[in-house]
C-alpha positions in Angstrom: -43.2 7.3 68.5 -45.3 8.0 65.6 -47.4 4.8 66.1 -47.8 5.8 69.8 -49.1 9.2 68.9 -51.6 7.6 66.6 -52.9 5.3 69.4 -53.2 8.2 71.8 -55.2 10.3 69.1 -57.5 7.2 68.5 -58.1 6.9 72.2 -59.0 10.6 72.7 -61.4 10.4 69.9 -63.2 7.7 71.9 -63.3 9.8 75.1 -66.1 12.2 74.5 -68.4 9.3 73.7 -67.4 7.4 76.7 -67.8 10.5 79.0 -71.4 11.0 77.8 -72.5 7.4 77.6 -74.3 7.3 81.0 -76.4 10.0 82.5 -76.6 10.0 86.4 -79.9 10.8 87.9 -80.1 11.7 91.6 -83.2 10.6 93.4 -84.3 10.5 97.1 -86.2 7.7 98.3 -87.7 7.5 101.8 -90.2 6.0 104.2 -91.6 6.5 107.7 -90.8 2.8 108.6 -87.6 1.1 108.9 -86.3 -1.2 106.4 -86.6 -4.2 108.8 -90.3 -3.9 107.9 -90.5 -6.3 105.0 -92.3 -4.2 102.5 -90.0 -1.2 103.2 -86.9 -3.4 103.0 -88.2 -4.7 99.6 -88.2 -1.1 98.4 -84.3 -1.5 98.4 -84.1 -5.2 97.6 -86.7 -5.4 94.8 -87.9 -1.9 93.5 -84.6 -0.1 93.6 -82.4 -3.1 92.8 -84.7 -4.2 89.8 -84.8 -0.7 88.4 -80.9 -0.6 88.6 -80.6 -3.9 86.9 -82.9 -2.9 84.0 -81.1 0.3 83.4 -77.6 -1.3 83.6 -78.7 -3.5 80.7 -78.4 -0.5 78.3 -76.2 1.6 80.3 -77.6 4.9 79.2 -78.9 5.9 82.5 -77.8 5.2 86.3 -79.7 6.3 89.4 -77.9 7.5 92.5 -80.3 6.9 95.3 -80.3 9.1 98.4 -81.8 6.8 101.0 -83.7 8.2 104.0 -85.6 5.2 105.3 -86.9 4.8 108.9 -88.5 8.2 109.6 -85.4 10.2 109.0 -87.4 12.8 106.7 -91.0 12.3 107.9 -93.2 10.2 110.1 -96.0 7.9 109.5 -98.6 10.6 109.5 -97.0 12.4 106.6 -96.3 9.7 104.2 -98.6 11.1 101.3 -97.8 14.8 101.7 -94.1 14.2 101.7 -94.1 12.6 98.3 -96.7 15.0 97.1 -94.7 18.0 98.2 -91.4 16.7 97.0 -89.8 16.3 100.3 -88.8 12.9 98.8 -88.9 12.0 95.2 -89.9 8.1 95.9 -91.5 7.0 99.0 -94.0 4.5 100.6 -97.4 6.0 101.1 -99.2 4.6 104.0 -102.8 4.8 102.9 -104.5 3.6 106.2 -103.7 6.9 107.7 -104.9 8.9 104.7 -108.6 8.1 104.6 -109.8 11.6 103.9 -107.3 12.1 100.9 -107.5 8.5 99.6 -111.1 7.3 100.3 -111.4 4.6 97.6 -108.2 3.1 98.9 -110.0 2.3 102.1 -112.1 -0.3 100.5 -110.4 -3.4 101.8 -109.9 -1.8 105.2 -113.8 -1.4 105.3 -114.5 -5.0 104.1 -112.5 -7.1 106.7 -112.5 -10.8 106.5 -113.2 -10.4 102.7 -109.9 -12.2 101.6 -106.8 -13.9 103.4 -104.9 -14.0 100.2 -102.5 -11.0 99.7 -101.3 -11.9 96.2 -105.0 -12.1 94.9 -105.8 -8.8 96.7 -102.8 -7.0 95.2 -103.8 -8.3 91.7 -107.3 -7.0 92.2 -106.1 -3.6 93.5 -103.6 -3.4 90.6 -106.3 -4.1 88.0 -108.6 -1.6 89.5 -105.9 1.1 89.5 -105.5 0.4 85.7 -109.2 0.4 85.0 -111.0 2.6 87.4 -110.5 6.2 86.8 -111.7 7.5 90.1 -109.4 5.2 92.0 -106.4 6.3 89.9 -107.4 9.8 90.0 -107.4 10.1 93.9 -103.6 9.2 93.8 -102.9 11.4 90.8 -104.7 14.4 92.2 -102.1 14.5 95.0 -99.2 14.6 92.5 -98.4 10.9 92.9 -97.5 8.4 90.2 -98.1 4.9 91.6 -95.3 2.5 90.9 -96.0 -0.6 93.3 -98.6 -1.6 95.7 -98.5 -3.0 99.2 -100.8 -5.2 101.4 -100.7 -6.8 104.8 -100.6 -10.4 105.7 -103.1 -11.7 108.3 -104.2 -9.7 111.4 -104.3 -11.0 114.9 -104.6 -9.6 118.3 -101.5 -9.3 120.4 -102.1 -9.0 124.2 -100.6 -9.0 127.6 -102.9 -11.8 128.7 -104.5 -14.7 126.6 -107.9 -14.4 125.2 -110.4 -17.3 125.3 -112.6 -15.7 122.5 -113.6 -12.6 120.9 -115.8 -11.5 123.8 -112.6 -11.1 125.9 -111.7 -7.8 124.2 -114.7 -6.1 125.5 -113.4 -3.1 127.4 -109.7 -3.5 126.3 -107.5 -0.7 124.7 -106.1 -2.2 121.5 -103.7 -0.2 119.2 -104.7 -0.2 115.7 -103.5 1.7 112.6 -105.9 4.4 111.5 -109.0 3.2 109.7 -108.3 -0.4 111.0 -109.6 0.8 114.3 -113.0 0.3 112.8 -112.5 -3.5 112.9 -113.1 -3.4 116.7 -116.4 -1.6 116.6 -119.1 -3.6 118.0 -116.7 -5.8 120.0 -116.6 -3.4 123.1 -112.9 -2.8 122.5 -111.6 0.8 122.3 -109.1 1.6 119.4 -105.9 3.4 120.1 -104.6 5.1 116.9 -101.2 4.1 116.1 -98.7 2.4 113.7 -95.9 -0.2 114.0 -93.6 2.7 114.9 -95.7 3.3 118.1 -97.2 -0.1 119.2 -94.3 -1.3 121.4 -94.3 1.9 123.4 -98.0 2.2 123.7 -98.3 -1.4 125.1 -95.3 -1.0 127.3 -96.4 2.2 128.9 -100.2 0.9 129.3 -101.5 3.4 126.8 -102.9 0.3 125.2 -103.5 -3.3 126.4 -102.3 -4.9 123.0 -102.5 -4.4 119.4 -104.4 -5.4 116.3 -101.6 -6.1 113.9 -99.8 -8.4 111.6 -97.0 -10.9 112.0 -94.6 -9.4 109.4 -94.8 -6.1 111.2 -94.9 -7.4 114.9 -91.8 -9.5 114.5 -89.2 -6.9 113.4 -90.6 -4.4 116.1 -90.5 -7.1 118.7 -93.9 -6.5 119.9 -94.0 -9.9 121.4 -91.7 -8.8 124.3 -94.6 -6.6 125.7 -97.6 -8.5 124.3 -96.5 -12.2 124.5 -99.9 -13.6 123.6 -100.7 -13.9 119.9 -104.4 -14.5 119.8 -104.8 -16.0 116.3 -107.9 -14.9 114.4 -106.5 -14.8 110.8 -108.6 -11.7 110.2 -107.5 -11.2 106.6 -105.5 -9.0 104.4 -105.9 -5.3 103.5 -104.4 -3.0 100.9 -102.0 -0.8 102.9 -100.5 1.7 100.3 -98.1 2.3 97.5 -94.7 3.1 96.5 -95.2 6.2 94.6 -93.1 9.0 93.1 -93.8 12.6 93.0 -95.3 13.3 89.6 -93.3 16.5 89.0 -90.0 14.4 89.4 -91.6 11.5 87.3 -92.1 14.0 84.4 -88.5 15.1 84.2 -87.3 11.4 84.0 -86.4 10.0 80.5 -88.8 7.5 79.1 -86.2 4.6 79.5 -86.1 5.3 83.3 -89.8 5.5 83.6 -90.1 2.2 81.8 -87.7 0.6 84.1 -89.4 2.0 87.2 -92.9 0.6 86.0 -91.5 -2.9 85.4 -89.6 -2.7 88.7 -92.9 -1.7 90.4 -94.7 -4.6 89.1 -92.0 -7.0 90.2 -92.0 -5.3 93.5 -95.8 -5.8 93.9 -95.6 -9.5 92.9 -92.6 -10.3 95.0 -94.2 -8.5 98.2 -97.5 -10.3 97.7 -95.9 -13.7 97.7 -93.6 -12.7 100.6 -96.6 -12.0 102.6 -97.7 -15.6 102.3 -94.2 -17.2 102.5 -93.1 -15.3 105.7 -96.3 -15.2 107.7 -96.1 -18.5 109.3 -92.3 -18.1 109.5 -92.5 -14.9 111.5 -95.1 -16.3 113.9 -92.8 -19.3 114.6 -89.7 -17.0 115.0 -91.6 -14.9 117.6 -92.4 -18.0 119.5 -88.7 -19.1 119.3 -87.2 -15.6 120.1 -89.6 -15.1 123.0 -89.1 -18.8 124.6 -87.1 -17.5 127.5 -88.9 -14.4 128.4 -91.5 -14.2 131.2 -94.3 -15.0 130.3 -93.0 -16.8 127.0 -94.5 -15.9 123.7 -97.5 -18.2 123.1 -99.8 -18.5 120.0 -103.4 -18.9 121.2 -105.6 -20.4 118.5 -109.0 -19.2 118.6 -111.8 -21.8 119.1 -113.9 -22.6 116.0 -116.5 -20.1 115.2 -114.8 -17.2 117.0 -113.6 -15.7 113.8 -117.2 -15.6 112.4 -118.5 -14.2 115.8 -116.2 -11.2 115.2 -117.4 -10.8 111.7 -121.1 -10.8 112.8 -120.5 -8.4 115.6 -119.2 -5.7 113.1 -121.8 -3.0 111.8 -122.2 -2.4 108.2 -118.7 -1.0 107.8 -118.8 -1.0 104.1 -122.2 0.4 103.6 -121.3 3.2 106.0 -118.0 3.9 104.2 -119.6 3.6 100.8 -122.3 6.1 101.6 -119.8 8.5 103.1 -117.8 8.5 99.9 -121.0 9.0 97.9 -122.0 11.8 100.1 -118.6 13.6 99.2 -119.2 13.2 95.5 -117.2 10.0 95.2 -118.1 6.4 93.9 -118.1 4.6 97.1 -121.0 2.2 96.3 -120.0 1.4 92.8 -116.4 0.9 93.7 -117.4 -1.4 96.7 -119.3 -3.7 94.3 -116.5 -3.7 91.8 -114.0 -4.7 94.5 -116.2 -7.5 96.0 -117.0 -8.8 92.5 -113.4 -8.9 91.4 -112.5 -10.8 94.6 -115.3 -13.5 93.9 -114.2 -13.6 90.3 -110.6 -14.4 91.4 -112.1 -17.4 93.5 -112.3 -15.7 96.9 -115.1 -16.5 99.3 -115.6 -13.5 101.6 -116.8 -14.3 105.2 -119.3 -11.6 104.7 -120.8 -10.1 101.5 -120.2 -6.5 102.2 -121.8 -5.2 99.1 -125.2 -7.0 99.7 
């Protein structure tokens, strides 16, 4: 009995330490888009999972994630404000729809056809975020701490009827997200503002005749059901936003948790960039397979040689106009444009148009 009591006492001495060994932190993570959209799903599988994995190595902290993906808290037009105001702690900010608040973040969307390499694009933007104070500040000024970056795979035009070349879109209504509507200027097509969450309905109801969009987004929303012709132009990749955390929340987190999130964010960025490459062709093939029995069947329409360059040459000086507008507002548009384009060239990219010259 005496031995048993001694064991109980020893056990009780360990209990306080065991009870206080791990602190649980409650965080809400949200998005406007569903997790079937790859870069949103990877917030779970790569950013959150890697954060949890790093924290579990020491065991001092554990995050309880309150998940609100797929527009349950806010829609695509409120991604920045929802993280800024703390409606969610962590969320994907869709920079395409925030041209006024995030002007420098629009550099790649105003330089179409500059790169078709998402990993390189993300490396360039990540470096610029670290080294360019103006670029970093436009996020921090909205109470955001950027953790991971997102980009697009290559853009094509999805339509109800096949195209023979870029001239065919003259007079068409094409859905496009925010600033990407400018990629249709000079072509005679009319941009219909929207997002992946609206494209299907817009085409189905006749609001638009098709969409300018990307395979990794078109596949999960089944856009091919209403726009079965994938007219392949391989327009290029663009910086699309970031996984960010509300800075007020960020400042309450222990350094160990912050370090884990920073590392997880870099892991997310690298993995997402490679995923854009790996799954682009896969998604195109899958849409053809899934839509083989519908009428008309899903068909990839390769554009004739030279049509891509014709499109580039039709465009007005998008980058020059954008840079001048940013400069006029007291920003650094012209300088940032040159820095971005030079960084792409230094990384081995050969832009279809030298937008800074």
